[in-house]
C-alpha positions as CSV (number, residue, x, y, z in Angstrom):
1,M,11.4,-0.5,-21.2
2,T,13.0,2.9,-21.0
3,K,16.4,3.4,-19.5
4,I,17.6,5.9,-16.9
5,P,20.1,8.5,-18.0
6,P,23.8,7.6,-17.2
7,A,24.8,8.9,-13.8
8,D,27.1,11.6,-15.2
9,Q,24.1,13.2,-17.0
10,G,22.4,14.1,-13.7
11,V,18.7,13.9,-12.9
12,P,16.2,15.7,-15.1
13,T,14.0,18.2,-13.3
14,T,10.4,17.3,-12.6
15,G,8.4,17.2,-15.7
16,D,11.4,16.7,-18.0
17,A,12.2,13.4,-19.7
18,G,13.4,11.3,-16.9
19,G,13.8,7.6,-16.8
20,V,12.7,4.5,-15.1
21,D,14.4,1.1,-15.3
22,G,13.3,-2.1,-13.4
23,R,16.7,-3.8,-14.0
24,L,19.8,-3.2,-12.1
25,P,23.2,-3.1,-13.9
26,T,25.3,-6.2,-13.6
27,Q,29.0,-7.0,-13.8
28,G,30.9,-9.3,-16.1
29,G,31.5,-7.5,-19.4
30,D,32.3,-9.7,-22.4
31,E,32.6,-12.7,-20.3
32,A,29.1,-12.4,-19.0
33,D,27.8,-11.7,-22.5
34,G,29.4,-14.8,-23.8
35,R,28.4,-17.4,-21.2
36,D,25.6,-20.0,-21.6
37,R,22.3,-18.2,-21.0
38,E,20.1,-21.4,-21.0
39,D,17.8,-21.3,-18.0
40,A,15.3,-24.1,-17.4
41,Y,11.8,-22.8,-16.6
42,D,8.3,-24.1,-16.1
43,V,5.4,-22.9,-18.2
44,V,2.1,-22.5,-16.3
45,T,-1.2,-21.7,-18.1
46,T,-4.2,-20.2,-16.5
47,P,-7.3,-18.2,-17.6
48,V,-6.5,-15.5,-15.0
49,L,-3.4,-14.8,-12.9
50,V,-3.9,-13.0,-9.7
51,I,-0.6,-11.5,-8.4
52,G,-0.9,-10.9,-4.6
53,A,-2.7,-13.1,-2.0
54,G,-4.0,-10.5,0.5
55,A,-7.6,-9.5,0.9
56,A,-7.9,-7.8,-2.5
57,G,-6.4,-10.7,-4.5
58,A,-8.4,-13.3,-2.5
59,R,-11.7,-11.4,-3.0
60,V,-11.1,-11.2,-6.8
61,A,-10.3,-14.9,-6.9
62,I,-13.4,-15.8,-5.0
63,E,-15.6,-13.9,-7.4
64,L,-13.9,-15.5,-10.4
65,A,-14.3,-19.0,-8.9
66,E,-18.0,-18.4,-8.0
67,S,-18.4,-17.5,-11.7
68,G,-17.1,-20.9,-12.7
69,L,-13.5,-20.1,-13.5
70,E,-10.3,-21.4,-12.0
71,P,-7.9,-18.5,-11.5
72,L,-4.4,-19.0,-10.2
73,V,-3.3,-16.9,-7.2
74,V,0.4,-16.4,-6.6
75,G,2.0,-14.7,-3.5
76,K,5.5,-14.0,-2.2
77,R,4.7,-15.6,1.2
78,D,3.0,-18.6,2.6
79,Y,-0.7,-18.7,2.0
80,G,-2.4,-16.5,4.6
81,D,0.7,-14.6,5.5
82,A,-0.1,-11.4,3.6
83,H,0.1,-7.7,4.7
84,T,-3.7,-7.7,5.3
85,T,-3.0,-9.3,8.7
86,W,-1.3,-6.1,9.8
87,A,-4.6,-4.1,9.4
88,A,-5.6,-4.3,13.0
89,G,-8.2,-1.8,13.9
90,G,-11.3,-2.4,11.8
91,I,-13.2,-2.1,8.5
92,N,-15.8,0.6,7.8
93,A,-19.4,0.2,6.8
94,A,-22.4,2.4,7.5
95,L,-24.4,-0.3,9.3
96,G,-25.8,2.0,11.9
97,S,-25.4,-0.6,14.7
98,L,-24.8,2.1,17.3
99,D,-25.6,5.3,15.3
100,P,-28.7,4.5,13.2
101,E,-28.5,7.9,11.5
102,D,-25.3,6.9,9.7
103,D,-25.7,6.1,6.0
104,W,-23.5,5.4,2.9
105,P,-23.5,9.0,1.6
106,I,-22.1,10.2,5.0
107,H,-19.4,7.5,4.8
108,A,-18.6,8.8,1.3
109,A,-18.6,12.4,2.5
110,D,-16.2,11.6,5.3
111,T,-13.9,9.7,2.8
112,L,-13.9,12.7,0.4
113,N,-13.2,15.2,3.2
114,E,-10.4,13.0,4.5
115,G,-9.0,12.7,1.0
116,H,-9.2,16.5,0.5
117,H,-11.4,16.0,-2.5
118,L,-8.8,14.4,-4.7
119,N,-10.6,11.1,-4.5
120,D,-12.4,9.5,-7.5
121,P,-16.0,10.1,-6.4
122,A,-17.3,7.1,-8.3
123,A,-14.7,4.9,-6.5
124,V,-15.6,6.3,-3.1
125,E,-19.4,5.9,-3.7
126,L,-19.0,2.3,-4.9
127,T,-17.0,1.5,-1.7
128,A,-19.4,3.2,0.7
129,K,-22.5,1.9,-1.0
130,H,-21.5,-1.7,-1.2
131,M,-19.7,-2.1,2.2
132,P,-22.8,-3.0,4.3
133,D,-23.4,-6.0,2.0
134,R,-19.7,-7.0,2.1
135,I,-19.8,-6.9,5.9
136,R,-22.9,-9.1,6.0
137,E,-21.2,-11.4,3.4
138,L,-18.1,-11.8,5.6
139,D,-20.3,-12.4,8.6
140,E,-22.1,-15.2,6.7
141,W,-18.7,-16.7,5.8
142,G,-17.8,-16.9,9.4
143,M,-15.9,-13.8,10.3
144,S,-16.2,-13.4,14.1
145,F,-17.0,-9.7,14.4
146,A,-17.4,-8.2,17.9
147,R,-21.1,-8.0,18.9
148,T,-23.2,-5.6,20.9
149,D,-25.3,-6.9,23.8
150,D,-28.3,-7.2,21.5
151,G,-26.3,-9.3,18.9
152,K,-25.5,-6.6,16.3
153,I,-22.1,-6.2,14.7
154,N,-20.3,-3.8,17.0
155,Q,-18.7,-0.6,15.7
156,R,-16.1,1.7,17.2
157,Y,-14.9,5.3,16.6
158,F,-12.1,5.8,14.1
159,G,-10.3,9.0,13.3
160,A,-12.2,11.7,11.2
161,Q,-15.4,9.7,11.0
162,S,-18.8,11.2,11.8
163,Y,-20.2,8.1,13.5
164,R,-19.1,4.8,15.0
165,R,-18.7,3.0,11.7
166,T,-15.7,0.7,12.1
167,C,-16.5,-3.0,12.5
168,F,-13.8,-5.0,14.3
169,V,-12.5,-8.2,15.8
170,G,-10.6,-6.8,18.8
171,D,-7.4,-5.5,17.2
172,R,-7.0,-8.5,14.9
173,T,-9.5,-7.4,12.2
174,G,-7.3,-7.8,9.1
175,E,-5.9,-11.1,10.3
176,V,-9.4,-12.6,10.9
177,M,-10.7,-11.2,7.7
178,L,-7.9,-12.7,5.7
179,E,-8.5,-16.1,7.4
180,T,-12.2,-15.8,6.5
181,L,-11.4,-15.1,2.8
182,I,-8.8,-17.8,2.6
183,D,-11.2,-20.3,4.1
184,R,-13.8,-19.3,1.5
185,A,-11.2,-19.6,-1.3
186,Q,-10.1,-23.0,-0.1
187,S,-13.6,-24.2,0.0
188,L,-13.9,-23.3,-3.7
189,E,-10.6,-25.1,-4.3
190,I,-8.9,-22.0,-5.9
191,P,-5.3,-22.9,-7.0
192,Y,-2.6,-21.1,-5.2
193,R,1.2,-21.0,-5.5
194,E,3.2,-19.8,-2.4
195,N,6.6,-18.2,-2.5
196,V,6.5,-16.9,-6.0
197,M,8.0,-13.6,-7.1
198,I,6.9,-11.9,-10.3
199,T,9.6,-9.8,-11.9
200,R,8.1,-8.7,-15.2
201,L,4.8,-8.7,-17.1
202,L,4.8,-9.9,-20.7
203,S,3.6,-6.7,-22.4
204,N,4.1,-4.8,-25.6
205,G,2.8,-1.6,-23.9
206,T,-0.8,-2.1,-25.0
207,R,-1.6,-5.7,-24.1
208,V,-0.4,-8.1,-21.4
209,D,0.0,-11.8,-22.3
210,G,1.4,-13.2,-19.0
211,A,4.1,-12.8,-16.5
212,V,7.6,-14.0,-15.6
213,G,9.0,-14.8,-12.2
214,F,10.6,-17.5,-10.1
215,D,10.0,-19.9,-7.3
216,M,11.7,-18.4,-4.2
217,E,12.2,-21.8,-2.6
218,T,13.7,-23.7,-5.6
219,G,14.9,-20.9,-7.8
220,E,13.0,-22.3,-10.7
221,G,12.0,-19.9,-13.4
222,L,8.3,-19.5,-14.1
223,L,6.5,-18.4,-17.2
224,F,2.8,-17.7,-16.6
225,R,0.8,-17.8,-19.9
226,T,-2.5,-16.0,-19.5
227,N,-4.5,-13.3,-21.2
228,H,-5.7,-11.7,-18.0
229,V,-3.5,-10.5,-15.1
230,V,-4.8,-8.9,-11.9
231,L,-2.3,-6.9,-9.9
232,A,-3.1,-7.0,-6.1
233,A,0.4,-6.8,-4.8
234,G,0.1,-3.9,-2.3
235,G,1.8,-0.5,-2.1
236,F,5.3,0.9,-1.5
237,S,5.5,2.3,2.0
238,A,8.3,-0.2,2.9
239,A,10.7,1.9,0.7
240,Y,10.9,4.3,3.7
241,R,13.3,3.8,6.6
242,R,10.6,3.7,9.2
243,H,7.5,1.8,8.1
244,S,4.7,-0.4,9.4
245,S,5.3,-3.2,6.9
246,R,7.7,-6.1,6.9
247,D,10.9,-5.2,5.0
248,D,10.1,-7.7,2.2
249,E,6.6,-6.6,1.3
250,N,5.0,-3.3,0.0
251,N,8.2,-2.6,-2.0
252,G,6.4,-1.2,-5.0
253,D,6.1,-4.4,-7.0
254,A,2.6,-3.7,-8.4
255,Q,3.4,-0.1,-9.4
256,A,6.7,-0.9,-11.0
257,L,5.3,-3.9,-12.9
258,A,2.3,-1.8,-14.1
259,L,4.4,1.1,-15.2
260,E,6.8,-1.2,-17.1
261,A,3.8,-2.8,-18.8
262,G,2.4,0.5,-20.1
263,A,-0.1,1.5,-17.4
264,R,-0.3,4.9,-15.7
265,L,0.4,5.7,-12.1
266,L,-1.7,8.2,-10.1
267,D,-1.2,10.4,-7.0
268,T,2.1,8.8,-6.0
269,E,3.1,11.8,-4.0
270,F,0.6,10.9,-1.3
271,V,2.0,8.6,1.4
272,Q,0.2,8.2,4.6
273,F,2.3,8.4,7.8
274,H,0.4,6.7,10.5
275,P,0.7,8.8,13.7
276,T,1.5,5.8,15.9
277,G,4.4,3.5,15.0
278,M,6.5,1.9,17.7
279,V,9.7,3.8,18.5
280,G,12.3,3.4,21.3
281,E,15.3,1.3,22.1
282,R,13.4,-1.1,24.4
283,Y,11.4,-2.3,21.4
284,G,14.4,-3.1,19.3
285,D,15.1,-2.8,15.6
286,E,12.6,-5.5,14.7
287,W,9.6,-3.5,15.9
288,D,10.8,0.0,14.8
289,G,7.9,1.6,13.1
290,R,5.5,-1.3,13.5
291,L,1.9,-0.2,13.8
292,V,0.2,0.7,17.0
293,T,-3.3,0.4,15.8
294,E,-5.6,3.4,15.6
295,A,-8.0,1.3,17.7
296,V,-5.9,2.4,20.7
297,R,-7.0,6.0,20.1
298,G,-10.4,4.8,19.0
299,E,-10.9,3.3,22.5
300,G,-9.8,6.5,24.2
301,G,-6.0,6.5,24.1
302,R,-4.4,9.9,24.7
303,L,-1.2,11.4,23.3
304,Y,1.3,13.3,25.6
305,N,4.6,15.0,25.0
306,N,7.7,14.8,27.2
307,E,6.4,17.6,29.4
308,G,3.2,15.6,30.2
309,E,1.0,17.9,28.0
310,R,-1.9,16.4,26.1
311,F,-0.8,18.4,23.0
312,M,-3.7,17.5,20.7
313,E,-5.7,20.0,22.7
314,Q,-3.7,22.7,21.0
315,Y,-3.8,21.2,17.4
316,S,-7.4,19.9,17.3
317,P,-9.5,20.7,20.4
318,D,-12.7,19.2,18.9
319,Q,-11.4,15.9,17.4
320,M,-8.3,15.5,19.6
321,E,-6.5,12.2,19.0
322,L,-9.1,11.1,16.5
323,D,-8.5,13.9,14.0
324,A,-7.3,12.8,10.5
325,R,-4.1,10.8,10.4
326,D,-2.2,13.5,8.6
327,V,-3.2,16.1,11.2
328,V,-2.1,13.9,14.1
329,A,1.1,12.8,12.4
330,R,2.1,16.4,11.7
331,A,1.3,17.4,15.3
332,I,3.6,14.7,16.6
333,A,6.3,15.8,14.2
334,Q,6.0,19.4,15.3
335,E,6.2,18.4,19.0
336,V,9.4,16.5,18.2
337,R,10.8,19.3,16.1
338,E,10.3,21.8,18.9
339,G,12.0,19.7,21.5
340,R,9.0,18.2,23.3
341,G,9.3,14.7,22.0
342,T,11.1,11.7,23.4
343,E,14.8,11.1,22.8
344,H,13.8,8.5,20.2
345,G,11.8,11.0,18.1
346,G,8.3,10.1,19.4
347,V,5.7,10.9,22.0
348,Y,3.7,8.9,24.5
349,L,0.4,7.1,23.9
350,D,-1.5,6.2,27.0
351,I,-4.7,4.2,27.5
352,S,-4.0,3.2,31.1
353,H,-6.9,5.3,32.4
354,R,-9.3,2.7,31.0
355,D,-10.2,-0.4,32.9
356,P,-7.6,-3.1,32.4
357,E,-10.2,-5.8,31.5
358,Y,-11.7,-3.5,28.9
359,I,-8.2,-2.9,27.3
360,S,-7.5,-6.6,27.3
361,E,-10.8,-7.3,25.6
362,R,-10.6,-4.6,22.9
363,L,-6.8,-4.6,22.3
364,P,-5.6,-8.1,23.0
365,T,-2.8,-8.0,20.4
366,M,-1.4,-4.7,21.7
367,V,-1.5,-6.0,25.3
368,E,0.3,-9.2,24.3
369,R,2.9,-7.5,22.0
370,F,3.9,-4.9,24.4
371,G,3.8,-7.3,27.3
372,D,6.4,-9.5,25.5
373,L,8.6,-6.4,25.3
374,G,8.2,-5.6,29.0
375,V,5.5,-2.9,28.7
376,D,2.2,-3.3,30.4
377,I,-0.1,-0.9,28.5
378,T,-2.8,-1.2,31.1
379,E,-0.5,0.6,33.5
380,E,2.0,2.6,31.5
381,P,2.2,4.5,28.2
382,M,3.7,3.3,24.9
383,E,6.3,5.3,23.0
384,V,5.2,6.0,19.5
385,G,6.0,8.2,16.5
386,P,4.9,8.6,12.8
387,T,5.7,5.7,10.5
388,A,5.2,5.3,6.7
389,H,2.0,3.2,6.6
390,Y,0.0,3.3,3.4
391,T,0.3,4.7,-0.1
392,M,-2.7,6.4,-1.5
393,G,-1.1,6.6,-4.9
394,G,-0.8,3.6,-7.3
395,V,-2.1,2.3,-10.6
396,D,-4.7,4.4,-12.4
397,I,-7.8,2.2,-13.0
398,D,-11.5,2.2,-13.8
399,F,-13.1,1.2,-10.5
400,Q,-16.1,-0.5,-12.1
401,T,-13.8,-2.9,-14.0
402,G,-10.3,-2.7,-12.6
403,E,-9.0,-2.0,-16.1
404,T,-5.7,-0.1,-16.4
405,G,-5.7,0.9,-20.1
406,V,-3.5,-2.0,-21.0
407,D,-5.6,-4.8,-22.4
408,G,-5.7,-7.8,-20.1
409,L,-4.2,-6.0,-17.1
410,Y,-6.3,-5.1,-14.1
411,A,-5.4,-3.9,-10.6
412,V,-7.0,-3.7,-7.2
413,G,-6.4,-2.9,-3.5
414,E,-3.5,-0.8,-2.2
415,A,-1.9,-1.4,-5.7
416,V,-4.2,1.3,-7.1
417,A,-5.1,4.9,-6.5
418,G,-8.5,6.7,-6.4
419,V,-10.6,5.8,-3.4
420,H,-8.5,7.6,-0.8
421,G,-7.4,10.8,-2.5
422,A,-4.8,12.8,-0.6
423,N,-5.2,10.9,2.7
424,R,-6.9,7.7,3.6
425,L,-9.7,7.4,6.1
426,G,-8.8,4.8,8.7
427,G,-10.8,1.6,8.2
428,N,-11.2,2.2,4.5
429,S,-8.3,0.1,3.2
430,L,-9.9,-3.3,4.1
431,A,-13.3,-1.9,2.8
432,E,-11.8,-1.2,-0.6
433,T,-10.3,-4.6,-0.9
434,V,-13.6,-6.5,-0.7
435,T,-15.9,-4.0,-2.5
436,I,-13.7,-3.2,-5.5
437,G,-12.3,-6.8,-5.4
438,K,-15.7,-8.2,-6.0
439,L,-16.5,-5.8,-8.8
440,V,-13.2,-6.5,-10.5
441,G,-13.7,-10.2,-10.3
442,E,-17.2,-9.8,-11.8
443,H,-15.8,-7.8,-14.7
444,V,-12.9,-10.1,-15.5
445,S,-15.1,-13.2,-15.4
446,E,-17.2,-11.5,-18.1
447,Q,-14.2,-11.1,-20.4
448,I,-13.1,-14.7,-20.4
449,T,-13.5,-16.6,-23.7
450,A,-13.0,-20.2,-24.6
451,D,-9.5,-19.3,-25.9
452,D,-8.5,-18.0,-22.5
453,H,-8.6,-21.4,-20.7
454,A,-5.6,-22.8,-22.6
455,P,-3.7,-19.8,-24.1
456,S,-0.8,-20.7,-26.4
457,I,2.7,-19.2,-26.3
458,T,4.0,-17.3,-29.3
459,D,7.6,-17.1,-30.2
460,G,7.7,-13.5,-29.3
461,Q,6.3,-14.1,-25.8
462,R,8.8,-16.9,-25.2
463,A,11.7,-14.7,-26.4
464,L,10.6,-11.9,-24.1
465,A,10.4,-14.3,-21.2
466,E,13.8,-15.8,-21.9
467,R,15.4,-12.3,-22.0
468,E,14.0,-11.8,-18.5
469,F,15.4,-15.0,-17.3
470,A,18.8,-14.0,-18.7
471,A,18.5,-10.7,-16.9
472,L,17.8,-12.6,-13.6
473,A,20.8,-14.8,-14.3
474,D,23.0,-11.7,-14.7
475,L,21.6,-10.2,-11.5
476,T,22.4,-13.5,-9.6
477,A,26.0,-13.2,-10.9
478,S,26.5,-9.7,-9.6
479,D,29.8,-9.8,-7.7
480,G,30.6,-6.2,-6.7
481,D,31.2,-4.7,-3.2
482,V,27.8,-3.3,-2.2
483,T,24.8,-5.4,-1.0
484,P,21.2,-4.8,-1.9
485,E,20.4,-4.6,1.8
486,T,22.7,-1.6,2.1
487,L,21.2,0.2,-0.8
488,L,17.7,-0.5,0.4
489,E,18.6,1.0,3.8
490,D,20.1,4.1,2.0
491,L,17.0,4.4,-0.2
492,G,14.9,4.4,3.0
493,E,16.9,7.2,4.5
494,I,16.6,9.3,1.3
495,L,12.8,9.0,1.2
496,W,12.4,9.5,5.0
497,N,14.7,12.6,5.0
498,H,13.6,14.2,1.7
499,A,10.0,13.0,1.0
500,G,8.7,12.5,4.6
501,I,6.0,14.2,6.6
502,L,7.4,17.6,6.0
503,R,8.8,18.4,2.5
504,D,10.1,21.3,0.5
505,E,11.6,22.0,-3.0
506,A,15.2,22.0,-1.9
507,G,14.9,18.7,0.0
508,L,13.0,17.0,-2.9
509,R,15.6,18.1,-5.4
510,E,18.4,16.9,-3.1
511,G,16.5,13.6,-2.8
512,L,16.5,13.2,-6.5
513,D,20.2,13.9,-6.7
514,R,20.9,11.4,-4.0
515,L,18.7,8.8,-5.7
516,A,20.8,9.2,-8.9
517,D,23.9,8.6,-6.9
518,L,22.4,5.6,-5.3
519,R,21.3,4.2,-8.6
520,A,24.9,4.7,-9.9
521,R,26.1,2.5,-7.0
522,T,24.1,-0.4,-8.3
523,T,26.8,-1.0,-10.9
524,D,28.9,-2.3,-7.9
525,L,26.1,-4.6,-6.6
526,R,26.9,-7.9,-5.0
527,V,24.3,-10.7,-4.7
528,D,25.2,-13.4,-2.1
529,G,23.6,-16.6,-3.2
530,D,21.3,-18.0,-5.9
531,R,17.7,-17.2,-6.6
532,T,16.6,-18.8,-3.4
533,S,18.7,-16.4,-1.3
534,R,17.4,-13.4,0.7
535,S,20.1,-11.3,-1.0
536,F,18.7,-12.0,-4.4
537,E,15.1,-11.3,-3.2
538,Y,16.3,-7.9,-1.8
539,A,18.0,-7.1,-5.2
540,V,14.7,-7.6,-7.0
541,D,13.0,-5.5,-4.3
542,L,15.5,-2.8,-4.9
543,S,14.8,-2.7,-8.6
544,M,11.1,-2.2,-7.9
545,S,11.6,0.4,-5.1
546,L,14.0,2.5,-7.2
547,I,11.3,3.0,-9.8
548,V,8.6,4.1,-7.3
549,A,11.0,6.3,-5.4
550,E,11.8,8.3,-8.4
551,V,8.1,8.7,-9.3
552,L,7.3,9.7,-5.7
553,L,10.0,12.3,-5.5
554,R,9.1,13.8,-8.9
555,T,5.3,14.1,-8.2
556,A,6.0,15.5,-4.8
557,L,8.2,18.2,-6.4
558,E,5.5,18.9,-9.0
559,R,2.7,19.5,-6.5
560,T,3.4,23.0,-5.2
561,E,0.8,23.1,-2.5
562,S,0.0,21.2,0.7
563,R,-2.9,18.8,0.7
564,G,-3.6,15.8,2.9
565,A,-0.6,13.7,3.5
566,H,1.5,15.8,1.2
567,Y,2.8,18.8,3.2
568,R,5.2,21.3,1.6
569,T,6.6,23.7,4.2
570,D,7.5,26.1,1.3
571,C,3.9,25.9,0.0
572,P,1.8,25.4,3.1
573,E,-1.5,26.4,1.7
574,T,-4.0,24.2,-0.1
575,V,-4.5,25.8,-3.6
576,P,-8.0,25.3,-5.2
577,D,-6.5,25.2,-8.7
578,W,-4.4,22.2,-7.6
579,R,-7.5,20.1,-7.1
580,Q,-6.1,17.9,-9.9
581,N,-4.6,14.4,-10.0
582,L,-1.0,13.8,-11.2
583,I,-0.6,11.0,-13.7
584,V,2.8,9.4,-14.4
585,V,3.5,7.8,-17.8
586,A,6.7,6.0,-18.9
587,D,7.5,5.9,-22.5
588,E,10.7,5.8,-24.7
589,S,11.6,9.3,-23.7
590,G,11.3,8.6,-20.0
591,L,8.9,9.7,-17.3
592,S,6.2,12.4,-18.0
593,I,3.8,13.9,-15.5
594,Q,0.3,15.0,-16.6
595,R,-2.6,16.6,-14.8
596,R,-6.3,15.5,-14.7
597,G,-9.3,17.2,-13.2
598,V,-11.4,15.5,-10.5
599,A,-15.1,14.7,-11.1
600,E,-17.9,15.8,-8.8
601,P,-19.8,13.4,-6.4
602,S,-23.4,12.5,-6.8
603,E,-26.3,14.5,-5.4
604,P,-26.8,12.4,-2.2
605,V,-23.1,12.8,-1.3
606,R,-23.1,16.5,-2.1
607,E,-26.0,16.8,0.3
608,A,-24.1,14.9,3.0
609,L,-21.1,17.2,2.4
610,K,-23.3,20.3,2.8
611,E,-24.7,19.0,6.1
612,G,-21.1,19.0,7.5
613,Y,-21.3,15.9,9.7
614,E,-18.4,15.6,12.1
615,L,-17.1,13.4,14.8
616,D,-17.7,14.6,18.4
617,Y,-14.6,13.2,20.1
618,H,-15.9,14.1,23.5
619,H,-18.4,11.2,23.4
620,L,-15.4,9.2,24.5
621,E,-14.6,11.3,27.6
């Protein structure tokens, strides 16, 4: 593991030898070094360890189980309480229920256009091609999709899609989908451990041999011995001040663990800011930034500024509120910047022109949530603003296999990069989890040998694990003056102010300087409680988020153009020569950033791109 430079050395410029460290400094000096480091821990053996229990992890585990294996799934929350439940609006598949002319190459073309052609075309085509079968599979497993009058799976408009392609269950699609997957996993008796946090992968940089973590309820140390680890632990949008995740998930665990283990990160500069997160005092801090599903706009919701103007008429007269998420988010940001926003930095989203019964049928969760807060969305507008929602960047993988380049380590879901390019097409995140999840599960099952069912522990692996347990003990003993919650809040402000919707070189460099200052403050960290405390959990979250924050800032500084969700006010044009992915590698000298060209799509997708299919928003009027 490489170390960051001391605070007085400053922060290297982008592309120079930087640093990345997943461990926070602790206090104690000689006294801490001399104390008893013994730490009881439990050893768990499994042929495959799946880290993350959302849709992606569940689908991998189901495929493994159906191949006759018994993987172990671990998650930081109770079973079924994963971030997938927050994906409300729908899941894409070219079924053609309402628009028979839709087909997978058009779905792929829409995805590439939305991703500004930085996507991995093979990953996009695998997702688009397999999604109709995955929808039918979910339907067979009991997922209660909305239906048309003639019994077909219903589909709605979503932003930047040429046809009605988004299958849905009201505005609870992700929640119902995860319930369906977990029911399937439980019917297969797949082992699962709740409330487990993984803090390090056992790796020599070329091979993974297990993982180390702890039970968040008991504090017990856990050593997972396995030859195959699948990372499905989500993204890193919660590192931002305003975000649509809960504060204790999507902290960058998967990306930090992978980078530490020797894997590469890809496209980390691309963070999607969903146009409509909840803002305003009447919602309270608990709901600040929480998602107002795109389904509101998909069902005809309209955006207005504080002067009552439907401002998307000026920014996107053809696609209006259903233009790409980056376009709508920047339009809102511009309205706020020019003084036409609300006092809370937002705008108004109104669907009250639709029939109340229709709204209640299609958007029941939104009606209930806002009703609990004293807002009747069937009669009055919601106050919304952009919120950090999804990270297109992540671990660099082979999408046919999930392989990361580190033997035995695989990744899937929002943990990875490639399907979405520079900006994600709404409805594609759930699609990726089940399509690529199945493929990764198939591949991993083919790699299992007899030796993988009861892997032994070497002295070296045990020593590495015990060093990690000692580091966790040191972290628990931190007794300075600053809490991890305070530092996480400050980190969120740094990213929001310096790597937000609108970026420039000066701001990104200042963000790196402020990040170095914040990292120096971790030497005065105070953890209140043992390994079962929220304080300790936040301290571990902080160690993960600091890694991805630096990588994000450096790649955003490196990309001197605007493309998709990455908008540089000092480099506002999209530059053809910048149609390259940025790859981040950590080695003994620190962080390095490399470039890689993008492949071309297949002939059917090139034909669909040439046809220029496009959403006609005014079908909704």
